[in-house]
C-alpha positions as CSV (number, residue, x, y, z in Angstrom):
1,M,27.7,97.6,25.1
2,S,26.0,100.6,25.9
3,P,26.8,102.8,28.8
4,R,23.5,101.8,30.5
5,F,24.7,98.4,30.8
6,C,28.2,99.2,31.9
7,L,27.3,101.0,35.1
8,P,25.4,98.1,36.9
9,L,28.1,95.6,35.8
10,I,30.5,98.2,37.6
11,Y,28.3,98.1,40.6
12,A,28.2,94.4,40.6
13,V,32.0,94.5,40.5
14,A,32.1,96.6,43.4
15,T,29.7,94.6,45.2
16,L,32.0,91.4,44.8
17,I,34.9,93.3,45.9
18,V,33.4,95.3,48.9
19,P,31.7,92.3,50.6
20,S,30.1,94.1,53.7
21,P,28.6,97.6,54.4
22,G,31.1,98.1,57.4
23,F,34.2,97.4,54.9
24,A,32.6,99.5,52.3
25,E,32.1,102.4,54.9
26,E,35.8,102.2,56.1
27,L,36.9,102.1,52.3
28,A,34.9,105.1,51.6
29,A,35.4,106.9,54.7
30,S,37.2,109.8,52.8
31,N,36.0,111.7,49.9
32,N,39.7,112.3,48.8
33,L,42.0,109.1,49.7
34,S,45.2,110.6,50.8
35,A,48.1,109.4,52.6
36,S,45.7,108.9,55.7
37,G,43.1,107.8,53.7
38,D,45.2,105.0,51.8
39,Q,46.5,103.8,55.3
40,A,42.7,103.5,56.7
41,A,41.8,101.7,53.6
42,A,44.9,99.4,53.9
43,T,44.0,98.8,57.6
44,A,40.4,98.1,56.7
45,V,41.4,95.7,54.1
46,Q,44.1,93.9,56.3
47,A,41.5,93.6,59.1
48,Y,39.1,91.8,56.6
49,I,42.0,89.6,55.4
50,R,42.7,88.4,59.0
51,T,39.1,87.9,60.1
52,Y,38.3,85.8,56.9
53,G,41.6,83.9,56.6
54,I,42.1,85.2,52.8
55,T,45.4,84.4,51.6
56,G,45.7,87.2,49.0
57,S,43.8,89.9,47.3
58,A,43.9,93.0,45.2
59,V,42.0,96.1,45.9
60,A,41.1,99.1,43.8
61,V,38.9,102.1,44.7
62,I,37.6,103.9,41.6
63,R,35.7,107.1,41.6
64,G,34.2,108.2,38.3
65,D,36.7,107.2,35.7
66,K,39.9,107.6,38.2
67,V,41.3,105.1,40.4
68,I,41.9,106.7,43.6
69,Y,43.2,103.7,45.8
70,E,44.9,100.4,44.5
71,Q,46.8,98.0,46.7
72,T,47.8,94.3,46.7
73,F,47.9,92.4,49.9
74,G,49.0,88.8,50.8
75,H,50.2,85.8,48.6
76,A,49.0,84.5,45.4
77,N,50.8,81.1,46.1
78,I,51.7,80.5,49.9
79,E,53.6,77.3,49.2
80,F,56.2,79.2,46.9
81,G,55.9,82.6,48.8
82,V,54.8,84.5,45.5
83,P,53.2,87.8,46.4
84,V,50.0,89.2,45.1
85,N,50.8,91.7,42.6
86,A,49.0,93.9,40.0
87,D,49.0,91.1,37.3
88,T,47.9,88.4,39.6
89,R,44.8,86.6,38.1
90,F,42.1,85.5,40.2
91,Q,39.8,82.6,39.6
92,L,36.3,84.0,39.4
93,S,34.2,80.9,38.8
94,S,30.6,81.2,39.4
95,T,30.8,84.9,40.6
96,T,30.3,85.5,36.6
97,K,26.6,84.4,37.3
98,I,26.1,87.7,38.8
99,F,26.9,89.6,35.9
100,T,25.0,87.4,33.5
101,A,21.9,87.6,35.7
102,T,22.5,91.6,36.2
103,L,22.7,92.2,32.5
104,M,19.7,89.8,31.8
105,S,17.7,92.0,34.3
106,L,18.7,95.1,32.3
107,L,17.9,93.5,29.1
108,A,14.4,92.4,30.6
109,E,13.9,95.9,32.0
110,E,14.5,97.3,28.4
111,G,12.2,94.9,27.0
112,L,14.7,92.9,25.0
113,V,14.3,89.6,27.0
114,G,11.1,88.3,28.7
115,Y,11.5,86.1,31.7
116,D,8.4,84.2,30.8
117,R,9.5,83.4,27.2
118,A,10.8,80.3,26.3
119,V,14.7,80.1,25.8
120,R,14.1,78.5,22.5
121,D,12.4,81.8,21.2
122,Y,15.9,83.4,21.2
123,L,17.8,80.2,20.4
124,P,16.1,78.1,18.0
125,D,18.7,75.5,17.6
126,L,18.0,74.1,21.2
127,P,16.5,70.5,21.3
128,D,12.7,69.9,20.9
129,S,12.7,68.5,24.5
130,W,13.9,71.7,25.8
131,S,11.0,73.8,24.3
132,D,9.1,74.2,27.9
133,V,12.4,75.9,29.5
134,L,11.9,79.7,30.2
135,V,14.3,82.3,30.5
136,V,13.7,82.4,34.4
137,D,14.0,78.7,34.8
138,V,17.7,79.0,33.5
139,L,18.2,81.8,35.8
140,S,17.1,80.1,38.8
141,H,18.5,76.7,38.1
142,L,15.1,75.3,37.7
143,S,15.1,73.9,34.0
144,G,16.1,70.4,34.7
145,L,18.6,70.6,32.0
146,P,21.5,68.1,31.8
147,E,25.2,69.5,33.0
148,V,27.5,70.4,30.4
149,L,30.5,69.9,32.4
150,E,29.3,65.8,31.8
151,C,30.8,66.5,28.3
152,G,34.2,67.6,29.4
153,E,36.1,70.4,30.2
154,D,38.3,70.9,27.2
155,L,35.7,71.3,24.6
156,D,35.0,74.5,23.0
157,R,31.5,76.1,23.6
158,D,30.0,74.9,20.5
159,A,31.3,71.5,20.9
160,A,30.2,71.4,24.4
161,L,26.7,72.6,23.5
162,Q,26.4,70.2,20.8
163,C,27.0,67.6,23.3
164,V,25.0,68.7,25.9
165,Y,22.0,68.9,23.8
166,M,22.2,65.1,23.1
167,L,22.2,64.4,26.8
168,Q,18.9,63.2,28.6
169,R,17.3,65.6,30.8
170,P,17.9,64.4,34.4
171,A,14.5,66.2,35.7
172,E,11.7,67.7,34.4
173,R,11.3,71.9,34.5
174,R,10.8,73.0,38.0
175,A,10.6,69.4,39.4
176,E,14.1,70.4,41.4
177,F,16.7,72.8,41.9
178,R,19.9,71.5,40.0
179,Y,22.8,73.9,40.1
180,N,24.7,73.6,36.9
181,Q,26.5,75.5,34.2
182,T,24.2,74.7,31.3
183,K,21.9,77.2,32.2
184,Y,24.0,80.3,32.6
185,L,25.7,79.2,29.3
186,L,22.3,79.4,27.5
187,A,21.5,82.8,29.5
188,L,25.0,84.1,27.8
189,R,23.8,82.9,24.2
190,V,20.4,84.7,24.7
191,I,22.3,87.9,25.7
192,E,24.5,87.6,22.6
193,V,21.6,86.9,20.5
194,V,19.7,90.0,21.8
195,T,22.6,92.4,22.0
196,G,24.2,91.3,18.6
197,G,27.2,90.3,20.6
């Protein structure tokens, strides 16, 4: 992936980690986080945790290519008293859609993807009945496509796609908003095709 695509993705991560302007300002209050800056950052994070009832978190402030602050807070498992540590894995779930949409926007800006083009232009293996679905439809949950999770959660991606291709479309394109995983799976495949990934 080119550096041009990395910076917005890093920004998107920072946006996810630093959820409010006031919180971001407190963390960025010092250009050079020192012992007092570390304490200010820790205080800001702890206040945010208390306010929103967050059970555990890991925070890193990165300036350039250097980690200038990192700290863990709270518990990964309250029942067993397991604290969050540097190796704790957090479930991202649908927050990955932000990264996918951001990258798709960058590719559109570069002229590699067209929002008004059919997804099938990029993925010719799609069923004929999906030929009306545009890139913008998959990014906005307006495609009317079936839910890939109906095929089960234990399938690999190729098997899941082959299964969902066989399902009946529950709605016509743009007839209704239908949040599901199929659309962003297709968006990811489009990204892979146009970037060679």
